[in-house]
N, C-alpha and C positions, 0 to 999 in steps of 0.2 A: 695169352692174347692181351691186347691193350686197346685203349680207346678212352675218350672223355677224360684225359688227364690222369689216368691211373693204369696200373698193370696187374693182371691176374697172374699169380705165381703158381706154377705146377712143379713140385719137386719130382725128381726122377723116381720111377718104380711105383708110382701111385695109380697108374692106369687100371691095373687089374683090380685093386681094392675098390676103385670107383664103380666098376661094373657091379660088384657084389652089393655095394651100398645102394646103388640106384635100384637094384632088384628088391632089396629089403624095403626101400621106401615105397615102392609100388605095392608090395604086399601089405605093408602097414596101412597105407591109405585105402587100399581096397578093402581090407578086413574091418577097419575102424569106421569107414564112411566119412573120412575127414578130407574130402576133396577141397573144402574151403579153409583148411588149416593154415595155408600160407598167408591168406589175408588176415586171419585172426592173429597170427604171430606178428605181422607188421603193426597191427593196432596195439598189440601188447607192448611192443618195443618203441612206441611213439615217444619222441623227445630224447632218444639216445641214438648214438651212431650205430650203424649196422655192425654186426659181428664180423670179425676177420678183416678189419681195416687197419692198415699200417701207414702212418703219415711221417715222411722224413725219417724212416727207420724206427719210429715209436709206435708200439701197438696201442691203439686207442679204440679198438672195436668194442661196442657195447657201452662205452662211456657216455655220460652226459656231455654236451658240447663245452660247457664251462670247465669241467674237469679235464677234458681233452685239451682245451686251450692252455690251461695251466701247465700240463705236462709238456706241451710243445714249447711254451715260452721258457720253461726251465732248460729244455734241450737247446733252444736257440741261444740262451744266455751263456750256456757252457761253451757252445761253438764260438760265440763272439769274443769270449775271454781267451780263447786259445791263441798263443803267440804266432805271428806271421813274420818271418824274417825276410827283409828286403835286402838282397845282395847286389852290390855294384862294385865296380872296379875300385879297389883301394879301401873298401870298408863295407859295413852293413848297418842296417837300422831295424830294430824290432818294433813291430806295431801289432795291431789286433783288429778283428772285425769291429769291435766297439769303437776304436779310434777312427776307423774308416766309415763310421755311420751305418753299420750293417742293419738292414731291415729284411724281415722274412714275411712271406705271403701266407700267414697262418689262416686268416679268415677265408681266403680263396680255397686253401686246401680243405678246410672244414666244409665249405659249401660243396665241393666236389665229392667229399666223403658221404654227405647226406644223400646225394643223388646216385651213388655208385652201385646200389643193390635194389632190385625190385622185390616183390613179395616172395616169389619162389626162391630167388637167390638168397634172401634172408633165412628161409626155412632150411635150405640146403646147407648154408653156413652153420646154422644152429646144430644140424645133425652131423657136421663135419664132412659134408659132401662137396663143399665149395672151396676153391683155392683162395688164399688171402689176396686182398687188393692193396697194391703198393701205390701210394700217392706221394709224389715228390713235393718238396717245398722250394719255391723260387727265392733266391737271395739276391739282394742288390745293395751296393754301397752308395754313399752320397758324394756327388762330384766335388762339392766344396771341401768336405773333410778329406777326400782323397788328394785334392790339390794342396791342402795344408800339409799333409804328410810328405807329399812329393817335394814341397818347398823346403822341408827340412833336409831332404836328401840333396836338393839342388844347392843349398847353402854350404854343404860339405864338399861337393865335387865340381860344381859348375864354375867356370871362369870365362869372362868375356874375351872375345877376340880383340886383339890390339892391332890397329892399322899401322902400316909402315909410315914413317915420317921422313920429311926432308927438311934439313935446317942449314942455315948459313953460319959459318964460323970464320970470320975474317974473309979471306979469299977462297976458302974451302967450302965445298958443298957436301954435306954429310947425309947418309941414309941410316935410319934406325930401322932394323928389320921388323917385319910383322910377326905376330904370334897368334896361332889358331886358338879358338876357344873350345870349351867342352860344355855340353848341356845334356840333360836327361831327356831321353826319347819319351816325352810326356804322353804322346798318343798310344804308344805300345804299353806304357806303364798303366795308363787308365784302363786299357782293354784287359790287362791281366788282373786288375783289382776290381773289376766291375761286379763280379759275383762273390763267392766265398772261397778265396784261395786258401790252400792248405799248405802248411809247412813253409816252404821257401819260394820266393819269387825273385827271379834274376832281372834286374833293371838294366836296360841297354843305354849306353852313353854314346852320343854322337859328337863329331867334331864340327865346329862352326868356322867358316872362313872369315877372315878380316875383310872389311870393306875396301881397304887399300892394301894390295899385296906388295911384297918386297920387290917383285918384278916391275910393278907399276911405279913404285917410288924410284927405282933405279933408272927407269926410262925418263922420269921427270928430272932427275939429276942430270942426265946426259943432255936434255934439252936446255936446262939452265946454264950448264957449262958452255954449250955451243953459243948461247945468246951472249954470254959474258966475253967469250974469246973473240967472236967475230959478229958483232951486231949487224943486222941487215941494213943496207943503204936505203934511206927513205928518199923518194923522188917525186917530182911533179913537173911535167914537161921537161925543160932543160935544167931545172934546179935539182941538185943532189945534196944530201946531208946524211952523214953516218954518225949516229950517236957515239960519243966516246965511251969506251968500256968502263971508265971510272964513273961516268954519269949513270950508266945502266946499273952498275953495282950499287950505287947510292939510292937509285929509285926502286931497286928490286925488293919485292916483298914476297915471302913464302908463308902461307898460313895453312896449318894442318887442323881442319875443323870438320866435325861431323862426318868423319870417315872420308874426307876428300883432301886432296892437296891442291891448293889454289896458288898459282904463281901469277904475280901481277907487277906492273910498273906504276909508280905513283905519278899520275898525270900532272900534279902540281909542279913537280920537279922538271917535267919535260915541256911545260907550257911555254916558258920564255925562250928556251933554245929553239923550239919548233917555230914559234912566231917570228923569231929573228931570222931564221933560215928561209922562211917562205913569206917574208914580209911583202914582197912585190905581188904576191897572189892573194893577199888579204884585202878586205875593203870594209870600212866602217859603215854601219847602217845610217840612213838619214831619215829623220822624222818627217812625217807629213806636216805641212805648215798651212797657216791661213794668211792669205794676202789680201789686204784691204785696198779696194779701189773705189775711192769716194765713199759712198754710203753702202757699197756692196762688198761682199767677201767671197773669195774663191779659194778652193783647196789646191795647194801645191802638193802633188803626189810625193809620198815617201819612197824610200828605196831600201831593199834588203841589203844587208852586208854579208860578208863571208869571212870565216876564220878557220884556221886549222882545227879539226875535230880532235883535240888532244887526247881525250879519253879513248876514242876509237883507235887512234894511232898507237897509244900505249898498249891496248889489248892486242892489236894486230902484231906488234913487235914480238910479244910473247908467243903468239900463235905461229909466227913466221921464223922462229928460231931454227937456224940451219939453212934458211933460204937466203939468197944473195941480195934480193931487192924487195922493196915494199912501196907501193904507191900510196902517197899521202891522201887522206880524205879530209874534206872540208864540211863545215856545218853552216847552215844559213842563220844569220843574225837578223831577227826582225826588229824594226824600229820600235821605240816606246809608244809612238803614236803612228799607227798604220794609216794608209790612205782610206781604207774601208772604215776604220774607227772615226777618222776625221769627218768623212762624209756622213756617217750615221749621226753625228752631233747636230746636223741641220743648221749650221751657222751660216747665214746668208746675207744678213743686212743689219744696219744700225737700228737698235731698239731704244737706246737712251744715251744721253751724254750730259755732263755737268762740268762747269768751270768755276773756280774760285780764284780771286786775285790776291796778290801780296805785293808789298812794297818794302817791308822792313827786313833788314838784318841778313848779311851774307851767310851766316851760319844756318839760319832757317832755310834759305834757298838751297844750300848745299845738301841738307838733310832731305828736303822735299824731292830734289832731283835724283838723289841716290835711291830713295824709296820708289820713285817712278821707274827707275831702271830694274829694280828687283821685281816689280809687279807687272810690268808691261808684258803682254802676251799670255797672262795667266788664263787657264781654262777651268771653267766650272761646269762639270758634267751635270746632266739632268738628275734632279733629286739629291744633289750634293750640297753640303754647307760650305760657306766661305767664312773664315776667321782671318781678320786682318793681321792679328798678331802671329798666327801660324804661318800665313802666307809670306809675311814680311820678315819674320824672325826678330830676335832681340837686337835692339839698336845699341851697338858697342863701337868703341873707337877702333877696335881691330877690324871691323867691317867697313870702316870709313865714315862713320857718323861723328859729328862734332857737337860741342856745346852750343846751345841756342836757347832763347827765352821760352819758358813754359809756365803754365799756371800751377802754382803749388800752394795749397791752403789759402786761396784768395790772393796770392802774391805772385808776381812775375819773377822767376829766378832762372839762371842758366842751368841746363841739363843736357847731357849727351842725347842727341835725337830730338831735341826741341823742334817743334814745327810739324812733326808727323801727324798731329791731330788735324792739320789742314788737309792732309791726304785722306784721313778718316772721314771728314765732313764731305769731301768731294765724292768719295766712294759711296757714302750713305745716300747722297742725293741721286747718284747714278742708279743705285739699286732701287731707290724710292720710285723713280720715274720708269724703271724697267718692270715695275709691278712685282718684284720678287718678295719673298716672305721675309720680313724684317724681324729677326729673332731677338737681338740684343743690341742696344746702343745707349750711350749716356751723353747728354748735352754738357757743354762747358758750365763752369760755376757762374760766370757772369757773361753778359752778352758781348759778342765781338762783331762789330759792324760789317765786316767783310763776309759774314755768313748769313744765310736766311734766318729770320727770327724763329727760334724753336727747332727748325729742321736742320739740325747739325749734330755732330758727334765728336767725341774725344776718345783717345786710346792712350794706354800706358802699358808697358811690359808688366805682366802680372795682373792687369786690370786697371781701369775699365776696358771692356772689349767691344769690338764691332763684329757682329755675326749676322749673316743673312743666308737664306737658302734659295737655290734655284729650283723652284717647284713647277717649272715649265718643262714640257717634253722636248726641249731642245737645249743644247749646250750654250754656254755664254763665253765669248772671247772678250777679255779685258784688254783695252789699249789705254796706256797712260802716257800723257805728254806733259812735261814740265819745262817751262821757259824761265826767263829771269823775272817774269812778272805774274805768272799764273800757272795753275795746274788744271788739266782737263782729263776727265775719265770718261771713256766711251765703252758701252756694252753692245756687242754684236751678237745676234741670235736670229731666230725667226719670229716675226711679229705675232703670228698665229692669232690675229684679231685682238691683240692686247691693246688696252687703252687705260690711261690713268687720269683721274680727275682729282684736283686738290685745291684747297684754299686755306689761307692763314687769317685768323681773326685779329682784331685790334688788341694791342697790349693793354693791360689794366693792372690795378693793384700795385702802383708804383711805390718804391721805397727809396728815399733819397740816400745818396752816398754821404759818408762821414769821414772824419779823420781819426785814424788809430795811432796812438803813440806807443812806441815800443822801446824799452830801456836797452841800451847797448853799452856795456861797460868798456868796450874797446874805443869808444869815441873820446876825444879830448874833453876834459871837464868843462861843463858849462856850455857845450855845443850841441847842436841837433842838425839832422839832415833829412831831407825828403827823399825816400827811396822809391816811392810810387805815387804818382800824381793821379788821383782818381777823378771822380766826378760823374761817372755813368750810373744812373739810377738802376735799381733792381725793378723787375716787373714780371708779370705772368702773361703768357701768350699760349694760345691753342691753335692747332691745325689738324686737318683731316685729309684722308685719302680714300678714294674708291677705285678698285681695280676691276676692269671688265675683260672678258674674252668674248668678243662679238657683243651680243646683247646680254650675256650672262654676267651678273655681278659675282665676282669671286671673293672680294674682300672689301669690307667697310670698316675703316679704322679711324681713331682720333687720338691725339696726344695733347697733354697739357704740360708746359715747361715753366718752371719758376726759376728766374735768374736772380742772383744776389747782387746787391749794389757793388760797384767797383770803388772801394774806399781808398782814400789817400793814406799812406803809411809814412809816419815820421818817426825816426829813431833819435833818441837823445842820450847824452852821456851823463857821467856823474856830475853832481853839483859842483859849482866852482868853489875852490878853497877860500876861506875867510881871509880878507886883507887886514893885517894887524894895524895898519896905519889909520883905519877908518872906524876904530872902536869895536864894540862887541856886537853891534847890530848885524844880523845875518843878511847877506844879499846874494843873489845867484839864481841858479836855475830852478831850485826847489824840487822836492820829491826825489832826492838822490838816494844813493844806496842800492845795493843789489836787489832789494825787495820793492823798490819804487817802480813807477813806470806807467801810470795812466791806465786806460781801459783796453789796450791792445792785448793780443794773445801771442803765444809762441808759435813758431813755424811748425807745421805738422809734417806728416810723411808725404812721399811723392804721390802726386795726383796727376790728372791728365796733361799731356803735352799740349801747349797752346797753338 
């Protein structure tokens, strides 16, 4: 009989002897009056396993638990050390329970043993009247260690499946056949090794299929060859175009990646021929525009364009291999500035304008007019900064700018782009009266009467800069008009209750102009020339601005500008040679030699355009 995790063993032929023994026991108990001897025996054997206990084939009956555990551990160690042979196709690998992380349920078996006999059963076992109790030991291997052993087998027998490939070689399309892979049936192997296997374990190998079969690659080859021999005719309405086979071959790409065969045509090589063939059906997009009508602005709607969807057509040609025709598809081209975007900028009316005059120099006028052309129509979105240098770009001869006077270290000299600072001053004042955030500006070195005192700015490529920010919730449209005598900058936006108040103080702290003499060895000896006629005194002036939105004061600012005097500059040459007919007394210009030259200074680096 069995139960509670153990088995009572009855050898054959013992039934008759049992009857006699039971009878003898009854007689003894009756004669001796030991009806309670079973309980007494149980107390006497306290701390030891009951007699007649066999755990995992080891007789541990009557032993103390620690001694029983030691015997069982020795038995388990012997079992774990026994070789286990893993057999697979083409070879084998020897391992052991120890390598598989074998663990035995010794504690559980001992617990069951303690509970396996009651008092009467213990007495019967002591008298030889009870059958032995067989208690099994459960064995288990560790998944990580099993996986490590199986990985050794996999390293010997496994091979990855190789997908079939399609390649191009000249005009030929080649197929490399697929190769199946081999792998260990891990699930079956783990099931076989989960307990304590004995002797030999046969591992099953399974075949793995490639992701791309030879049949699939052969079908891809046939499709490519069909595309090359007779490309589909691309059409739209009455327009027909068949890609030349040579063009298709040049654009054809075959990629064998990640278990797939990808056939494609390079859209870049098809773009120009497709556009040329379907030119009459394409249309360029048109940006939305702002049209000024007096002091008001209206939005001229933009228009979407249309162009051949080259990438879609290229993909469709591959998919239509073997088909006679393919309808061309078009894509919509949105303008850079859509009607919705233009309307969202809320540019509706004139918010500021400023004009500065000029009279001098055709070169200056040329540069100012050219700058006006570059800047006219410029849009400043809400929250965006405006940099005059970034918006206008470098002033170079290649872009049409010419030499004209500019201020350089307190001196007027000719430089390409001279005069653009007048554009900067006009822009500065337009931004000033539009209430925009004035981030960076630099006044001229000395006062120029055509500009407002203090409230002006100069620029040069590489610095100084003119930068301001549109910190209003509406865009700004810039319109620039340059004539032969003046330049006007107008800012259009939404007024949004904006109001600007300003005033300029009286100049003070005047400094008179002087004459600076500069030695010029290139002049004839004993001569001098005036290169700049000055006379304008230097002075200091202050101005302020308050910007309102409705009744709310947004900005309260003031600036102080110090102008240097515009000095006269006289250059002189070497001293005049001594006249031998007039004796030894020196006469001439005085102060000659390369080191002479009065109180003037050398010309410095490039500074603001005048």
